[in-house]
N, C-alpha and C positions, 0 to 999 in steps of 0.2 A: 334436717330434723333437730329440733331443739330439745335440750334436757328440760324436765319438768321443773317448775318453780320450787325453790327451797323455802322451808319454814323460817320465820324470823329467828335470829340467834339471840339467846338471853344476854343481857348486858353484862352480867358477871358470869364468867365461865372459865374453863381451863383448856389446856392443850387438847385433851381427849375430846371435849365437846366440839372444839373447832374442827378437829379431824373427822368428826362425824358428819360434817356438812358435805354432801356429795360434790357440789361445785368447787368447794375449796380443795377437796382431794384431787380433782382433775387439774386444777391450777397448780397444786403442789407437785403432783407427779410430772406435769409438763415442765415445771421449773427444774426438777431434778434431771430430767432427760436433756433439756436444753443446756443446762450447766455442764453436765458430763460431756456432751458433744463439744462444747466450747473448749473445755480443758484439753480433751484429746486432740482437737484441731490445733490448739496452740502448740502443743508438744510436737505433733506430727509435722506441722508446717515448718517449725523451726529446724527440725532434723532434715526435712526434705530440702529446704533452702541451703542448709550446710552441705548436704550431699551434692547439690548442683553446683555450688560455688566454691566450697572449701574455705569460705570466709567466715570467721567468728562474728565479724561486724554485721554481715548480711543476715546471719542467723539471729543475732540480737534484734536487728531491725524488724525481722518477721514477727518476733515476739512483741516488740514495742508497738507495732502497727495495730495491735488489738486494743491499745489504750489511747493513743494520740487522737483518733478521730472522734472520741466521745463528745468533746465540747462542740464540735461541728454538728454532729447529729442531734445533740440535745438542744442546740440553739435553732437550727433551721427546721428540724422536723417535729419539734415539740407540739405545734398546733395540731398535728395529725392525731394525737392521742385523744383530743376532745371533739374534733370535727367529724370523725367517722365512728361507727359502732365499734366498741372495744373489742368484741370477739373477732371482727373482721381484721382489725389492726394487728392483733396478736397472731392470727393464723397467717396473714400475709408476711409479717416479719419472719416467722419460722420458715415459710416457703422461700423467701428471698435468701435467707441464710443457707438453706438446703441447696438452692440452685448455685449459689456462689461456691460452696464447698464442693459440690459435684463437678463444677467447672475446673476446680483446682486439680481434680483427679486426672483430667485429660493429659495424656503423655506429652503433648506438645506445649503445655503451659510453661512459659518461662518464668524467671524470677520476678520480673516486673509485673507480669500478670498475676502471679501468686500474691504479691504484696498488695496490689490494687484490689483484688478480691477480698483479701483479709481486711482491708480498710472499709470496704463496703459492708461487711458483716459488723464491723465495729460501729459504723455510722447508724445502723438500724437498732443496735443493741439498747441504747438508752430509751428509744421509743418503746421497745418491747418491755423493758423493765418498768418504765413509768406507767404504761398502760396497764400492766399486770398489777402494780401497786394500787392504782386507782380502782381496778376491778375488784380487788380484795374488799374495798369499802362498799362496793355494790353488793357483793356476795355476803359479807359478814356484818354489814352496818359500819358506822363510824365510831363505835364504842370500844369496849374492852376486847371483844372478839377480833376486831381489826388489828389491835395492838398485838395480840397473841399470834394471829396469822402472819403478820409481818415478822414477828420474832422467829417463828418457825422457818420462814424463808431465809432469814439471816443465818440461822443456825446451820441449815443445810449448806449455805454458801461457804461458811467458815469451815465446815467439815470437808467440803470438796477441796479446799485448799490443803487440808491435811492429808487426804487420801487420794485425790484425783490425780495429782502429778505423779505420785508413786505408781498408781495403777496404769497411767498412761505410759510410763517408762517400761513397765512390765509388758504391756501390750505390744510395744514396738520391738520387743525381743522375739515376738512370735509372728508378727506380720510386718509388711513394709509400710512406710509412711503413707503411701497412696491408699493402701487397703485400710489403714486406720482412718483416713479421711472418709472413706465410704461408710464406715461405722458411724461417723459423725453425721453424715447425710441421713442415715436411718434414724438417729435420735431426734434430729430436727423434724423429720416427717412424722414421727410418732408423737412428738409434742404438739404439732399442728393438728393431728387427728384428735388427740385428747381435748384440746381447746375447742375444736369445732363441734364435737359431739358430746362433750361433757359439761359445757357451760351454756347458759341461756343467751339468746340474742337480746341485746338492750340497745335502745336508740342512742345516737350520739348525744353527748352531754351539751354540746354547744352548736346551735344551728348556724349556718353560714351568715345569716343576717345579724347574728350577735357578735361576730368577730371584730367588726370595726370598733375602735375605741377601747379594746380590751387586750388581753393577751399577756405576754411575758413582761412587758413594761408595767402593766397594771399590777402584776404580782410583785415586782421588785419595788414599786412605789409604796406598797403596803409595808410599813415598818415592821409590823409583827411578823409577817411572812419572811421578810428579808433577814431579820435577826434569827429566826428559827432555821433558815437555810444555812446561815453562817455557823450556827451551833452544830449542825450536822457536818459541815465541811472543815472548819478550822481545826478542831481537835484531831480529825483524821490526818491532816497534813503533818502534824507533829508526831502522831502515833506511829507512823511508818518509818521513822528515822532508824530505830534499831534493826528493823527488818532489812532496810536498804543497806545497812552497814554490817549485816550479820557475818558476811564472809571475812572482811578484814578484822572484825572484832574476834571472831573465832580463832583466826590466825594469831592475834595478839595473845589470846589466852592459851594457845597451844592445844586447843580442844579438837582440832582436826575436823574431818567431815561429819563425825558423829555429833560433835558440839554444834556445828553449823546447822545440822538438821534439827536439833533440839531448840536452838535459838529461833529458827524460823517457825517452829510449831508453838512456842510458848504463848505468844500473843493471841493466836486463834483459840488455843485451849482455854485461856482465861476468858475470852469473849464468849465462847459457848457456855462455859460454866456460869458466868454472870447472867447471861440471858436466861438459861434454864432456871436458875434460882429465882430471879425476879419474876419470871413468867409463871412459875409453878407455885411459889411460896408467898408472893406478895400480892395484895389486892390492888385494884386500879388506882385508888386514891393514894396508897403508899408509893406506888411506882411514880406517880406524878410529884409527890413530895420530895423524892430523892433525886430528881433530875438535876437540880442546880448544885447540891452538894457533890454529887458524883462528877458533874461537869467540871467543877473547880479542882477535883482530885485526879482528873483523867490522866495527866502526864506528870503528876507529882512524883510517882515512883521512879521516873527517869533521873531525878536528882540524886538517887542512890548511886548512880554511876560515878559520881564524884569521889566515892570511897574506893574506887578501883576494885569492884567485887569480882570474885571468881565466877566460874560457870554456873554453879547451882544458885548462888545469890542473884546472879543476873537473870536466870530463868524465873526465879520467884518475883523479881521486880516486874518482869514482862507479864507474868500471869496476873499480877495485881492490876497492872495498867489495863489489861484486857478485860478484867472483871468490872472495872469502873465503866466500861462501855454499856453497861446495863441501863445507863441513863437514857438510852435511845428508845426504850419501851414507852416511858412517859412522854418523851419528846414526840414520838409518832402520834400520840393522842392530841397533843397541842397543835401539831402541824395540820392534821386532817380537820381539826376544829377551826383553824384560822383560815384555811383556803376555801374560797367559794366553790360549791359543788361543780359548777359549769367549767371551772378551770382546774379541776382536780388532776386530770390526766396530764395537762401541760406542767403543772407544778411538780408532780411526781417525776416526770421526765427530766425536768430541770434539776431536781434534787439528785437523781441518779447520775446524770451526766456530770454535774459539778463535783459529786463525790469521787467519781473515778478520775476526773481530771486533776483535782486537787491532790489526790494521793500520788499521781504521777509527778506533779510539781514538788511534793514533799520528798519523794525519792531522789529527784535530781538535786534539790536543795541540800539534802543530807550529804550527798557526794561532794558537792562544792564546798560546803562548810568543813567537812572532814579533811579535805585536801589542805585547808588553811590551818585549822587548829587541832586536828587529830580526831580519831574516831570517838574515843570516850568523851572528850570535851564537846563534840558535836551533839551527842545524846543529852549531855547535861544542859547544853544551850537550848535544846528543844524542850527540856523540862522547864527551864526558867521562862523563856519567852512564851511557850505554850501555856503555862499556868497563868501568866499575866493576861494573855488573850482570853483564856477561858473565864477568868474572873470578870473581865470586862463584858464578855458576852452574857454572863449570868446577871450582871447588873442591867444590861440591855433587855434581857428577858423579863425582869421584874418591872422595868419602866413601861415596856410595850404592853405587858399584861394588864397593868393598871389602866393605861389609856384605852386599851381594847375593852376592858370591863366597863369603864365609864361611858364609852361610846354606846355599848349595848344597853346600858341603863337609860341613856337619854333617848334612844330610839325605841325602847321597849322590846328589843329582840332578845 
């Protein structure tokens, strides 16, 4: 049974109007459930593997297994997002995740099986994320409402980082890791039900006969799309440096576990604050105008680490860096405008997979650099090199925007 069609969304609207769209509420609620399930699964699986092996390394690998296969899934499975109806892809992804986690609960599941199943969940995750992002454009249109819908998705994701791991830790004080995994199965199944009965069935964006001669390579050959992808990815690689080095930096400051917690929370707090302000207080045109200035400033606050700041100044620097991430609202609009509609699901999947992969690369790179030049110097280096890269990307955005506009004028589109 399909949900009734929704009315067109006004091009200029606010968060309240976006949340008034029934299909978006279903997508949003499904995202919350799926995200909570993923967070609980990560914690419970890490604890379960440690209980089985007594090895901190194996426990860490269980956690890392949720990030490493993103590039594989985003590359190999990206075509799925456009070749099949979006609702079917979303529901199947949730059911696959539920089946994998349910298998983890089996008493005989060994460590190798648990890690393999966790990798399977991670492989389908970018397909789910990319298809959901493309579906937002179907539900809300590709204008301002889409930007605000994406913003709400990001806000709840950042909030989950702040609250999810703490709640997951509390949950494990009450139930065993395997029982916690059963809760995750329930959240994935509930998400699948919401998507199945709360969203309309839409045909696939790309018919099988359209696949030859297009695809991921066609997207990456489009200079405008490639530059915009890099604008999403490259700053994220540098932004994660302080988070990756929070534990040793907190030790250097003598701030203890409390300081560590604050340092881990500061960047997401700034990101949520910046998103809320830009989404609620700025118009669509203004959000697009501030993309390049905020992009150039994205990691500039990290240069403040050269002054050897204490805990509170360091937190302020991280909050400021997070707030600069508000440039992504206008960037979302540019991206959905640049990508052909028939490749939208594939493009969003590629974006999601690349973003998660590049953050993992950034964390590893932060550790390597800190080993050589020290923690504080590594963050400063991220500020210097990251700012140079961001300025270069801003120039690239201007150049490709001019060429793209000239091409549209010549073709009359």
